[in-house]
Every structure is written in C-alpha cells, then in structure tokens.
GUZA-478471 format. One record per residue (C-alpha): x, y, z; residue number from 1. Coordinates in nm, 4 decimals, decimal comma, m for minus. Layout:
+----------+----------+----------+-----+
|        u |        v |        w |  nr |
+----------+----------+----------+-----+
|        X |        Y |        Z | NUM |
...
+----------+----------+----------+-----+
//
This chain:
+----------+----------+----------+-----+
|        u |        v |        w |  nr |
+----------+----------+----------+-----+
|  m2,9067 |  m1,4462 |  m3,7151 |   1 |
|  m3,0974 |  m1,0443 |  m3,6930 |   2 |
|  m2,7291 |  m0,8521 |  m3,7161 |   3 |
|  m2,8840 |  m0,5612 |  m3,9432 |   4 |
|  m3,1929 |  m0,5050 |  m3,6702 |   5 |
|  m3,2037 |  m0,3710 |  m3,2812 |   6 |
|  m3,2344 |  m0,6355 |  m3,0115 |   7 |
|  m3,5504 |  m0,6486 |  m2,8550 |   8 |
|  m3,3911 |  m0,7009 |  m2,5138 |   9 |
|  m3,0825 |  m0,7701 |  m2,2970 |  10 |
|  m2,9557 |  m1,1200 |  m2,3357 |  11 |
|  m2,6089 |  m1,3178 |  m2,2349 |  12 |
|  m2,4337 |  m1,5336 |  m2,4817 |  13 |
|  m2,1113 |  m1,7555 |  m2,3444 |  14 |
|  m1,8838 |  m1,9685 |  m2,5444 |  15 |
|  m1,7520 |  m2,1913 |  m2,2769 |  16 |
|  m1,4619 |  m2,3589 |  m2,3943 |  17 |
|  m1,2258 |  m2,6045 |  m2,2614 |  18 |
|  m0,9487 |  m2,3554 |  m2,0957 |  19 |
|  m1,1623 |  m2,0195 |  m2,1158 |  20 |
|  m1,4978 |  m1,9034 |  m2,0831 |  21 |
|  m1,5916 |  m1,5397 |  m2,3018 |  22 |
|  m1,9371 |  m1,3667 |  m2,2182 |  23 |
|  m2,0771 |  m1,1393 |  m2,4014 |  24 |
|  m2,4099 |  m0,9153 |  m2,2454 |  25 |
|  m2,5558 |  m0,6895 |  m2,4177 |  26 |
|  m2,7460 |  m0,4311 |  m2,2313 |  27 |
|  m3,1043 |  m0,2752 |  m2,4552 |  28 |
|  m3,0242 |   0,1347 |  m2,4429 |  29 |
|  m3,2946 |   0,2497 |  m2,0394 |  30 |
|  m3,4996 |   0,3812 |  m2,3001 |  31 |
|  m3,6420 |   0,0635 |  m2,4638 |  32 |
|  m3,5593 |  m0,1949 |  m2,1808 |  33 |
|  m3,8927 |  m0,3268 |  m2,0479 |  34 |
|  m3,6930 |  m0,4519 |  m1,7378 |  35 |
|  m3,4819 |  m0,1759 |  m1,6047 |  36 |
|  m3,3966 |  m0,3260 |  m1,2581 |  37 |
|  m3,2993 |  m0,6150 |  m1,4842 |  38 |
|  m2,9999 |  m0,3958 |  m1,6375 |  39 |
|  m2,9268 |  m0,2433 |  m1,3755 |  40 |
|  m2,7671 |  m0,5041 |  m1,1361 |  41 |
|  m2,6351 |  m0,6807 |  m1,4344 |  42 |
|  m2,4038 |  m0,2850 |  m1,4543 |  43 |
|  m2,3320 |  m0,2901 |  m1,0858 |  44 |
|  m2,2268 |  m0,6238 |  m1,0858 |  45 |
|  m2,0135 |  m0,5394 |  m1,4349 |  46 |
|  m1,8545 |  m0,2132 |  m1,3762 |  47 |
|  m1,7631 |  m0,3766 |  m1,0213 |  48 |
|  m1,3801 |  m0,3637 |  m0,9433 |  49 |
|  m1,4461 |  m0,8038 |  m0,8659 |  50 |
|  m1,3387 |  m0,9964 |  m1,1362 |  51 |
|  m1,5065 |  m1,2604 |  m1,2856 |  52 |
|  m1,5365 |  m1,6043 |  m1,0996 |  53 |
|  m1,1557 |  m1,4915 |  m0,9171 |  54 |
|  m0,9841 |  m1,5652 |  m1,2592 |  55 |
|  m1,1914 |  m1,3220 |  m1,4517 |  56 |
|  m1,1470 |  m0,9832 |  m1,6378 |  57 |
|  m1,3424 |  m0,7432 |  m1,8345 |  58 |
|  m1,2112 |  m0,5855 |  m2,1799 |  59 |
|  m1,3508 |  m0,2488 |  m2,1779 |  60 |
|  m1,1137 |  m0,1867 |  m2,5136 |  61 |
|  m1,3293 |  m0,4321 |  m2,7290 |  62 |
|  m1,6614 |  m0,3513 |  m2,5697 |  63 |
|  m1,8804 |  m0,1123 |  m2,8230 |  64 |
|  m2,2030 |   0,0779 |  m2,8818 |  65 |
|  m2,4255 |  m0,0209 |  m3,1697 |  66 |
|  m2,6701 |   0,1914 |  m3,2291 |  67 |
|  m2,8220 |  m0,0836 |  m3,4842 |  68 |
|  m2,8684 |  m0,3018 |  m3,2147 |  69 |
|  m2,9562 |  m0,0274 |  m3,0137 |  70 |
|  m2,7662 |  m0,1013 |  m2,6988 |  71 |
|  m2,3844 |  m0,1518 |  m2,5772 |  72 |
|  m2,1974 |  m0,4849 |  m2,5769 |  73 |
|  m1,9581 |  m0,5290 |  m2,2611 |  74 |
|  m1,7597 |  m0,8518 |  m2,2732 |  75 |
|  m1,5807 |  m1,0881 |  m2,0298 |  76 |
|  m1,3217 |  m1,3814 |  m1,9433 |  77 |
|  m1,2808 |  m1,6392 |  m1,7089 |  78 |
|  m1,0781 |  m1,9357 |  m1,6513 |  79 |
|  m1,4133 |  m2,2245 |  m1,7561 |  80 |
|  m1,2171 |  m2,4420 |  m1,4427 |  81 |
|  m1,3777 |  m2,1662 |  m1,2045 |  82 |
|  m1,7130 |  m2,1957 |  m1,3778 |  83 |
|  m1,8801 |  m2,3022 |  m1,0176 |  84 |
|  m1,7327 |  m2,0303 |  m0,8153 |  85 |
|  m1,8295 |  m1,7932 |  m1,1142 |  86 |
|  m2,2564 |  m1,8788 |  m1,1416 |  87 |
|  m2,2066 |  m1,8664 |  m0,7544 |  88 |
|  m2,1303 |  m1,5022 |  m0,7344 |  89 |
|  m2,4422 |  m1,4141 |  m1,0057 |  90 |
|  m2,5995 |  m1,6589 |  m0,7450 |  91 |
|  m2,4765 |  m1,4508 |  m0,4455 |  92 |
|  m2,5409 |  m1,0899 |  m0,6535 |  93 |
|  m2,9166 |  m1,2060 |  m0,7293 |  94 |
|  m2,8897 |  m1,0424 |  m1,0815 |  95 |
|  m3,0456 |  m1,3167 |  m1,3014 |  96 |
|  m3,4252 |  m1,3430 |  m1,3366 |  97 |
|  m3,6477 |  m1,6593 |  m1,4530 |  98 |
|  m3,6678 |  m1,5296 |  m1,7465 |  99 |
|  m3,3262 |  m1,3857 |  m1,8265 | 100 |
|  m3,1570 |  m1,4878 |  m2,1880 | 101 |
|  m2,8199 |  m1,6711 |  m2,1639 | 102 |
|  m2,7574 |  m1,8226 |  m2,4839 | 103 |
|  m2,4658 |  m2,0690 |  m2,4919 | 104 |
|  m2,2019 |  m2,2067 |  m2,6657 | 105 |
|  m1,8919 |  m2,4507 |  m2,6954 | 106 |
|  m1,8547 |  m2,7600 |  m2,5168 | 107 |
|  m1,9124 |  m2,6770 |  m2,2149 | 108 |
|  m2,3069 |  m2,5689 |  m2,2554 | 109 |
|  m2,3265 |  m2,9154 |  m2,2256 | 110 |
|  m2,1353 |  m2,9568 |  m1,9544 | 111 |
|  m2,2619 |  m2,6941 |  m1,7346 | 112 |
|  m2,6549 |  m2,6794 |  m1,8413 | 113 |
|  m2,7381 |  m2,8482 |  m1,5660 | 114 |
|  m2,5332 |  m2,7015 |  m1,2776 | 115 |
|  m2,6586 |  m2,3641 |  m1,4517 | 116 |
|  m2,9996 |  m2,4568 |  m1,4171 | 117 |
|  m2,9346 |  m2,5856 |  m1,0201 | 118 |
|  m2,7486 |  m2,2376 |  m0,9333 | 119 |
|  m2,9496 |  m2,0064 |  m1,1469 | 120 |
|  m3,3089 |  m2,1676 |  m1,1931 | 121 |
|  m3,2329 |  m2,0790 |  m1,5639 | 122 |
|  m3,3194 |  m2,3640 |  m1,8720 | 123 |
|  m3,0263 |  m2,1778 |  m2,1334 | 124 |
|  m3,0646 |  m2,1486 |  m2,5071 | 125 |
|  m2,8085 |  m2,4306 |  m2,6990 | 126 |
|  m2,6135 |  m2,3202 |  m3,0498 | 127 |
|  m2,3847 |  m2,4371 |  m3,2934 | 128 |
|  m2,0297 |  m2,3492 |  m3,1862 | 129 |
|  m1,8465 |  m2,3033 |  m3,5264 | 130 |
|  m2,1872 |  m2,1618 |  m3,6312 | 131 |
|  m2,1875 |  m1,8824 |  m3,3284 | 132 |
|  m1,7860 |  m1,8653 |  m3,4519 | 133 |
|  m1,8988 |  m1,7574 |  m3,8254 | 134 |
|  m2,2078 |  m1,5514 |  m3,6950 | 135 |
|  m2,0235 |  m1,3806 |  m3,4255 | 136 |
|  m1,6906 |  m1,3243 |  m3,6969 | 137 |
|  m1,9542 |  m1,1970 |  m3,9833 | 138 |
|  m2,1627 |  m0,9107 |  m3,7288 | 139 |
|  m1,7947 |  m0,7857 |  m3,7150 | 140 |
|  m1,7232 |  m0,7447 |  m4,0811 | 141 |
|  m2,0530 |  m0,6007 |  m4,1208 | 142 |
|  m1,9915 |  m0,2865 |  m3,8349 | 143 |
|  m1,8176 |   0,0302 |  m3,9285 | 144 |
|  m1,5401 |  m0,0183 |  m3,6371 | 145 |
|  m1,1614 |  m0,1479 |  m3,7401 | 146 |
|  m1,2555 |  m0,4860 |  m3,7133 | 147 |
|  m0,9993 |  m0,7043 |  m3,9467 | 148 |
|  m0,6009 |  m0,6064 |  m3,9577 | 149 |
|  m0,2631 |  m0,7238 |  m4,1320 | 150 |
|   0,0220 |  m0,7429 |  m3,9370 | 151 |
|   0,3701 |  m0,6754 |  m4,0423 | 152 |
|   0,5565 |  m1,0194 |  m3,9148 | 153 |
|   0,9244 |  m0,7634 |  m3,9191 | 154 |
|   0,7628 |  m0,5006 |  m3,6235 | 155 |
|   0,4330 |  m0,6903 |  m3,4850 | 156 |
|   0,6188 |  m0,7997 |  m3,1937 | 157 |
|   0,7656 |  m0,4768 |  m3,0720 | 158 |
|   0,4660 |  m0,1879 |  m3,2240 | 159 |
|   0,1468 |  m0,3929 |  m3,2108 | 160 |
|   0,0438 |  m0,2317 |  m3,4915 | 161 |
|  m0,2764 |  m0,3057 |  m3,6479 | 162 |
|  m0,2619 |  m0,1967 |  m4,0047 | 163 |
|  m0,6796 |  m0,1860 |  m4,0468 | 164 |
|  m0,8151 |  m0,3356 |  m4,4101 | 165 |
|  m1,1298 |  m0,1792 |  m4,5655 | 166 |
|  m1,3924 |  m0,4247 |  m4,4607 | 167 |
|  m1,6408 |  m0,3631 |  m4,8024 | 168 |
|  m1,4005 |  m0,5195 |  m4,9560 | 169 |
|  m1,3913 |  m0,8771 |  m4,7719 | 170 |
|  m1,4801 |  m1,1412 |  m5,0672 | 171 |
|  m1,5379 |  m1,4593 |  m4,9951 | 172 |
|  m1,4312 |  m1,7182 |  m4,9788 | 173 |
|  m1,1878 |  m1,7184 |  m4,6586 | 174 |
|  m1,0854 |  m1,9802 |  m4,4455 | 175 |
|  m1,1371 |  m1,9283 |  m4,0608 | 176 |
|  m0,8651 |  m2,0714 |  m3,8467 | 177 |
|  m0,9968 |  m2,0584 |  m3,4456 | 178 |
|  m0,7981 |  m2,1185 |  m3,2578 | 179 |
|  m0,8921 |  m2,1674 |  m2,8661 | 180 |
|  m0,7915 |  m2,5312 |  m2,6788 | 181 |
|  m0,7441 |  m2,6994 |  m2,9963 | 182 |
|  m0,7792 |  m2,5712 |  m3,3402 | 183 |
|  m1,0872 |  m2,5931 |  m3,6002 | 184 |
|  m0,9952 |  m2,4757 |  m3,9692 | 185 |
|  m1,3699 |  m2,3867 |  m4,1864 | 186 |
|  m1,4515 |  m2,2913 |  m4,4925 | 187 |
|  m1,6848 |  m1,9875 |  m4,4974 | 188 |
|  m1,8242 |  m1,9905 |  m4,8489 | 189 |
|  m2,0667 |  m1,6979 |  m4,7754 | 190 |
|  m2,2617 |  m1,5196 |  m4,5157 | 191 |
|  m2,3317 |  m1,7990 |  m4,2640 | 192 |
|  m2,2210 |  m2,0836 |  m4,4883 | 193 |
|  m2,0095 |  m2,2902 |  m4,4123 | 194 |
|  m1,8144 |  m2,5636 |  m4,3364 | 195 |
|  m1,5361 |  m2,7766 |  m4,1407 | 196 |
|  m1,2604 |  m2,9042 |  m4,3149 | 197 |
|  m0,9443 |  m2,9690 |  m4,0492 | 198 |
|  m0,8228 |  m2,8859 |  m3,7755 | 199 |
|  m0,5561 |  m3,0283 |  m3,4368 | 200 |
|  m0,5647 |  m3,0793 |  m3,1403 | 201 |
|  m0,2569 |  m2,9367 |  m3,0400 | 202 |
|  m0,4183 |  m2,5661 |  m2,9478 | 203 |
|  m0,3895 |  m2,3154 |  m2,6890 | 204 |
|  m0,4549 |  m2,5644 |  m2,4459 | 205 |
|  m0,1794 |  m2,8070 |  m2,5050 | 206 |
|   0,0647 |  m2,4547 |  m2,4923 | 207 |
|  m0,0777 |  m2,3701 |  m2,2016 | 208 |
|  m0,0360 |  m2,7351 |  m2,0400 | 209 |
|   0,3248 |  m2,8049 |  m2,1917 | 210 |
|   0,3819 |  m2,4720 |  m1,9976 | 211 |
|   0,2244 |  m2,5107 |  m1,6522 | 212 |
|   0,4233 |  m2,8961 |  m1,6637 | 213 |
|   0,7922 |  m2,7720 |  m1,7870 | 214 |
|   0,7903 |  m2,4110 |  m1,6390 | 215 |
|   0,5909 |  m2,3967 |  m1,3548 | 216 |
|   0,3601 |  m2,1099 |  m1,4576 | 217 |
|   0,0092 |  m2,0704 |  m1,2890 | 218 |
|  m0,1758 |  m1,9216 |  m1,6157 | 219 |
|  m0,1984 |  m1,8157 |  m1,9825 | 220 |
|  m0,0833 |  m1,5119 |  m1,9586 | 221 |
|   0,1739 |  m1,5639 |  m1,7083 | 222 |
|   0,3002 |  m1,8180 |  m2,0267 | 223 |
|   0,3046 |  m1,5445 |  m2,2877 | 224 |
|   0,5176 |  m1,2984 |  m2,0649 | 225 |
|   0,7393 |  m1,5816 |  m2,0266 | 226 |
|   0,7586 |  m1,6957 |  m2,4284 | 227 |
|   0,8491 |  m1,3375 |  m2,4799 | 228 |
|   1,1178 |  m1,2970 |  m2,2683 | 229 |
|   1,3064 |  m1,6389 |  m2,4079 | 230 |
|   1,4305 |  m1,7565 |  m2,7780 | 231 |
|   1,3403 |  m2,0634 |  m2,9128 | 232 |
|   1,6878 |  m2,1086 |  m3,0504 | 233 |
|   1,8400 |  m2,1937 |  m2,7078 | 234 |
|   1,6541 |  m2,5231 |  m2,7673 | 235 |
|   1,5192 |  m2,5692 |  m3,1591 | 236 |
|   1,7123 |  m2,8088 |  m3,3672 | 237 |
|   1,8176 |  m2,5097 |  m3,6392 | 238 |
|   1,8854 |  m2,6186 |  m4,0260 | 239 |
|   2,1893 |  m2,4398 |  m3,9927 | 240 |
|   2,3031 |  m2,6575 |  m3,7047 | 241 |
|   2,2553 |  m2,9498 |  m3,9168 | 242 |
|   2,3910 |  m2,8299 |  m4,2240 | 243 |
|   2,6059 |  m2,5619 |  m4,1272 | 244 |
|   2,3816 |  m2,3365 |  m4,2905 | 245 |
|   2,1188 |  m2,3004 |  m4,5467 | 246 |
|   1,9336 |  m2,5186 |  m4,8110 | 247 |
|   1,9363 |  m2,2475 |  m5,0558 | 248 |
|   1,7981 |  m2,5700 |  m5,3028 | 249 |
|   1,4904 |  m2,6577 |  m5,0926 | 250 |
|   1,4733 |  m2,3008 |  m5,0057 | 251 |
|   1,5326 |  m2,3424 |  m4,6379 | 252 |
|   1,7129 |  m2,0828 |  m4,4662 | 253 |
|   1,9703 |  m2,1641 |  m4,1885 | 254 |
|   1,7503 |  m2,0175 |  m3,9353 | 255 |
|   1,4349 |  m2,2542 |  m4,0669 | 256 |
|   1,3249 |  m2,4789 |  m3,7462 | 257 |
|   1,4625 |  m2,8626 |  m3,8579 | 258 |
|   1,3419 |  m3,0220 |  m3,5226 | 259 |
|   1,1490 |  m2,8503 |  m3,2238 | 260 |
|   1,2758 |  m2,8982 |  m2,8871 | 261 |
|   1,5523 |  m3,0721 |  m3,1165 | 262 |
|   1,8857 |  m2,9432 |  m2,9155 | 263 |
|   1,7824 |  m3,0781 |  m2,5979 | 264 |
|   1,8847 |  m3,4381 |  m2,6726 | 265 |
|   2,2027 |  m3,3314 |  m2,6036 | 266 |
|   2,2638 |  m3,3864 |  m2,2131 | 267 |
|   2,4055 |  m3,0531 |  m2,1904 | 268 |
|   2,2323 |  m2,8217 |  m2,3293 | 269 |
|   1,9267 |  m3,0198 |  m2,1165 | 270 |
|   2,0495 |  m2,9312 |  m1,7583 | 271 |
|   2,1079 |  m2,5223 |  m1,8884 | 272 |
|   1,7790 |  m2,5114 |  m2,0602 | 273 |
|   1,5924 |  m2,2010 |  m1,9468 | 274 |
|   1,2214 |  m2,2216 |  m1,8799 | 275 |
|   1,1957 |  m1,8623 |  m2,0789 | 276 |
|   1,3295 |  m2,0293 |  m2,4039 | 277 |
|   1,1498 |  m2,3535 |  m2,3745 | 278 |
|   0,8026 |  m2,1739 |  m2,3553 | 279 |
|   0,8649 |  m1,9476 |  m2,6034 | 280 |
|   1,0069 |  m2,2754 |  m2,8109 | 281 |
|   0,6376 |  m2,4271 |  m2,7535 | 282 |
|   0,5125 |  m2,1657 |  m2,8452 | 283 |
|   0,6235 |  m2,1681 |  m3,1789 | 284 |
|   0,6362 |  m2,5312 |  m3,2033 | 285 |
|   0,2616 |  m2,4554 |  m3,2162 | 286 |
|   0,2049 |  m2,1208 |  m3,4032 | 287 |
|   0,4124 |  m2,2801 |  m3,6314 | 288 |
|   0,2283 |  m2,6143 |  m3,6950 | 289 |
|  m0,1158 |  m2,4023 |  m3,7006 | 290 |
|   0,0103 |  m2,2322 |  m4,0362 | 291 |
|   0,1009 |  m2,5337 |  m4,1818 | 292 |
|  m0,2114 |  m2,6367 |  m4,1652 | 293 |
|  m0,3791 |  m2,3585 |  m4,2497 | 294 |
|  m0,1603 |  m2,2821 |  m4,6219 | 295 |
|  m0,2003 |  m2,6852 |  m4,6490 | 296 |
|  m0,6084 |  m2,6426 |  m4,6519 | 297 |
|  m0,6267 |  m2,2947 |  m4,8156 | 298 |
|  m0,4020 |  m2,4243 |  m5,1144 | 299 |
|  m0,6227 |  m2,7488 |  m5,1366 | 300 |
|  m1,0113 |  m2,5295 |  m5,0923 | 301 |
|  m0,8688 |  m2,2286 |  m5,2750 | 302 |
|  m0,9022 |  m1,9491 |  m5,0287 | 303 |
|  m0,7259 |  m1,6325 |  m5,1463 | 304 |
|  m0,7617 |  m1,4989 |  m4,7400 | 305 |
|  m0,6991 |  m1,6670 |  m4,4188 | 306 |
|  m0,8319 |  m1,5202 |  m4,1112 | 307 |
|  m0,7007 |  m1,6295 |  m3,7663 | 308 |
|  m0,9017 |  m1,5958 |  m3,4854 | 309 |
|  m0,9653 |  m1,7616 |  m3,1350 | 310 |
|  m0,8692 |  m1,6301 |  m2,7461 | 311 |
|  m0,5115 |  m1,8049 |  m2,8238 | 312 |
|  m0,4376 |  m1,5091 |  m3,0268 | 313 |
|  m0,5245 |  m1,2541 |  m2,7583 | 314 |
|  m0,2209 |  m1,0010 |  m2,6529 | 315 |
|  m0,0185 |  m1,2665 |  m2,8078 | 316 |
|   0,1991 |  m1,1209 |  m3,0625 | 317 |
|   0,4413 |  m1,3127 |  m3,1224 | 318 |
|   0,2483 |  m1,5819 |  m3,2411 | 319 |
|   0,0594 |  m1,2732 |  m3,5059 | 320 |
|   0,3713 |  m1,1868 |  m3,6395 | 321 |
|   0,4714 |  m1,6003 |  m3,7247 | 322 |
|   0,1314 |  m1,6829 |  m3,8345 | 323 |
|   0,1927 |  m1,3919 |  m4,0960 | 324 |
|   0,5399 |  m1,4447 |  m4,1761 | 325 |
|   0,4372 |  m1,7881 |  m4,2673 | 326 |
|   0,1521 |  m1,7445 |  m4,4515 | 327 |
|   0,3576 |  m1,5080 |  m4,7097 | 328 |
|   0,5943 |  m1,7059 |  m4,6380 | 329 |
|   0,4665 |  m2,1237 |  m4,7699 | 330 |
|   0,2541 |  m1,8847 |  m5,0038 | 331 |
|   0,5243 |  m1,7335 |  m5,2152 | 332 |
|   0,3092 |  m1,3817 |  m5,1554 | 333 |
|  m0,0276 |  m1,5271 |  m5,2500 | 334 |
|  m0,1985 |  m1,5461 |  m4,9885 | 335 |
|  m0,2473 |  m1,2633 |  m4,6752 | 336 |
|  m0,3355 |  m1,4134 |  m4,3190 | 337 |
|  m0,5735 |  m1,0974 |  m4,1161 | 338 |
|  m0,6349 |  m1,1222 |  m3,7505 | 339 |
|  m0,9804 |  m0,9743 |  m3,5656 | 340 |
|  m0,9836 |  m0,7246 |  m3,3156 | 341 |
|  m1,2426 |  m0,9015 |  m3,1083 | 342 |
|  m1,0686 |  m1,2578 |  m3,2144 | 343 |
|  m1,1840 |  m1,4333 |  m2,8362 | 344 |
|  m1,4809 |  m1,2897 |  m2,8096 | 345 |
|  m1,7051 |  m1,3840 |  m3,1427 | 346 |
|  m1,7865 |  m1,7549 |  m3,0653 | 347 |
|  m2,0059 |  m1,5021 |  m2,7266 | 348 |
|  m2,1354 |  m1,2586 |  m2,9542 | 349 |
|  m2,2599 |  m1,4688 |  m3,2309 | 350 |
|  m2,4497 |  m1,7278 |  m2,9192 | 351 |
|  m2,5477 |  m1,3178 |  m2,7924 | 352 |
|  m2,6836 |  m1,2852 |  m3,1174 | 353 |
|  m2,8771 |  m1,6112 |  m3,0960 | 354 |
|  m3,0442 |  m1,5903 |  m2,8383 | 355 |
|  m3,2176 |  m1,2845 |  m2,9250 | 356 |
|  m3,3413 |  m1,3936 |  m3,1958 | 357 |
|  m3,4621 |  m1,7274 |  m2,9948 | 358 |
|  m3,6199 |  m1,5035 |  m2,8254 | 359 |
|  m3,7842 |  m1,3012 |  m3,0339 | 360 |
|  m3,9538 |  m1,5814 |  m3,1603 | 361 |
|  m4,0780 |  m1,7080 |  m2,8498 | 362 |
+----------+----------+----------+-----+
//
C-alpha cells in the first residue's frame, strides 16, 4: 500500500457491505492528471445536489486534501439495496471510462461484480475486506489530521466532544472491532499484519432489521433518532428489578441490565411499550454484546488498546458512549476504547489505495 507516496491517477474505492455501500474517490490534482475530462465529469456528479442512488449522501465533513497523495479524497454512501439504481445513474451520466480504476471490497464486491460489468463495462479490482479495513485505518493514522479519539461516556451523548489523541503515540498491537452489518474482531500486530480472532452475527443490520419490524422505521438514521428519544429501562429487566437494588458482592449496580427486553414478559408492560423504548433497548443490547466480546478478546490476546470502527458508529453517540463505559468498567480501567473519525469509510479508503497501487503496477 503506497500510503506515503503520490498516487498516479484518480480512482474509486467501493466497500459494498450488506447494508451500506461506502465510496471513496481520489481526485488527483489537475496539474498531474492525464484525463482531466474524466475527473471533471466525476466532480460534477459528486458536487450535484442529487442524492446517490436515491438513498445516498456525501460526507463533506470527512473529506480531505492530501498533499502526499497529491489530490483530494471525496466520501459518499448509500444503501446497498439501491445498488442497481446507483449504477444506472452512473451509466446515464456517462462518467465511467473503460479504463477507470475501480477497486471493490466487502461481500458485494462479488455479488455485484457481474452487474457492474454489464452496466458500466468495467472489470473491477477485488480486494480482501479485512485487509482493506486495516490498510484504511493505518493510512489515516499516518496522516497529520485528527483521527483517533476517546469519548467521555458521561458527556458524549449530549455534547459529542471527541478527545483526539496523539497518533504518533499509537502502538501495536491493538484490537480492532469493526461493527458493520455483523461484527469482526481483529488483532493487528504490526502495520498491515492482522488476524481475525472473533466476531458475531449480531451487528448493525440486526439492530436496523429489528427496528424495522418492531417500530416501522424506514432507514438506519430514523432508527437511531428513534432510539435517542427512548429509554431502555421501560423494557429491559434490571438487576434492581430482581433484587430490589444492586449486588455489591458481585460488583453489579442496580441499573445494570439483567435481561434485555425482560420486562416484556409482563403483558401489561408489553401492551404499553413505546417504539422509541424498543429502539433504545435494541441499540443497547447490540452495543453491550459487542463490548462484552471485545473485552473477552482483548484479555485473551493481551491488547491494551481497543479500537471500535464501522458504519454502525456513524452519528451513533449512544453506542460510542456505552462502548467507552463498558471498556472501562469491564477492564477495571486497564483498557481504553478508541474511535476513528472516518469510522465507516476505512474499508473504502483501503480499497482506493489498493486500486491505485494495483493499476500503477500494470
């Protein structure tokens, strides 16, 4: 991965997940671009007020200029279920040329390979999903920009303040917990060297899918907004509900969840359950499960730092705060939870770099 040298041409990196597709586009400075007409067309599409694939958005606050790479990085996302409409939009805009560099990662890199070739006439470069994720993280950690941060669980939900840490002091090994549709847990031992050590099927798609079924919400952002207005105490069974208080001998405060959705066994409570409380309980349940698995793996693999990433955390202050609290609580202050500003785009960034370097070798 040539993260420390200029890229020779513009290129796309696509991380096609089960729920969201994330896109990273590198626009080489015009002074060194061979085909300026191509980048002009792409810029026009990117800067258009129209959404990408009907559900897409551009994250302008995360885009950046990189003088080392020699250009600018644009970031976009849309729901994977709208992939065909997105590709047809690209087709109708006549943006893609036959030799455009497009590197895809994620499960959709295989699922949509034939459709991309059919509609755009492109042969994509496919890259390992976890390898792209690690490359994207290590790339951002090498840049002189705010990327790695802590979150104070006591105040983060209200103020969203990110306490950025020095990336020069970042050390290996670290545990990487990537929360997407599902969850993958990796031990990263050195720059580029990693192994998958665990995971769970209970991730962002679980939260979103259950919210759709139980509350009628229609988008991931709607589900998060709904959860922010609720309280899980209305549906979760707490330690205090069972024992009348906390269990000090076991280090369990009264407000610790004993059973997620446990109060819904009572028909009276079930009949009065609010959609926002159900959404909050689902969000807390998924987050607590991820935190528990993360701590078990951190202890097993002796990693003092735990980095949480993935599009599940984008705009999700509640889960970031809970992960911070759980990491401190279950490790007795021996480990810290860290987060990444480009949380959902790391795989796409890694794919972009992989595509550029692969194209340069041919």
